[in-house]
Each structure stands twice: as C-alpha cells, then as structure tokens.
N, C-alpha and C positions, 0 to 999 in steps of 0.2 A: 473522481475516478468512477466510471460506470460499471454496472454489472457485466456488461459485455466484454469490458477490458479485463476485469477480474477473471472471468471464465476463460478468456484466452490465456491469461497467465497460469491459471490452474492447469491448464493442459500441459504447460511446460514442467512445473513442479510445485506441488502445494506448499512445500517448505519456503519456496522463494516467495510465494504470494504473502505468506505470514511476514517475512522479513520486509517486504515492500510496504505492507500495511503498517508495520511498527515504525518504519522509517518516515512514512507519510505522516503518522500521528506525531512523531517527534518534531518534524518540521513544521507542522500546524501549530503545536504548542509554542515553538520558538517564535514563530511569526506573530502569535497572539500577545506574547510577552514584550516584543519589540514594539 
C-alpha cells in the first residue's frame, strides 16, 4: 500500500486506517506462515 493510498484513507477516518493496517499485517503474517 502506498503513502498516497494511506493519505486518502486517512481523509475518511484515522481509526479505519489503523484497522486496515492491522488487517494487512495479519494477512501478511498468515501468508508468510503458509
């Protein structure tokens, strides 16, 4: 995800960005495990 995408998400709601970042981190970790 690029900084530009994060900035556009932050315009929506910062808490949503934190949620999305946490979800992406979780998916990346699961992807590495598999």
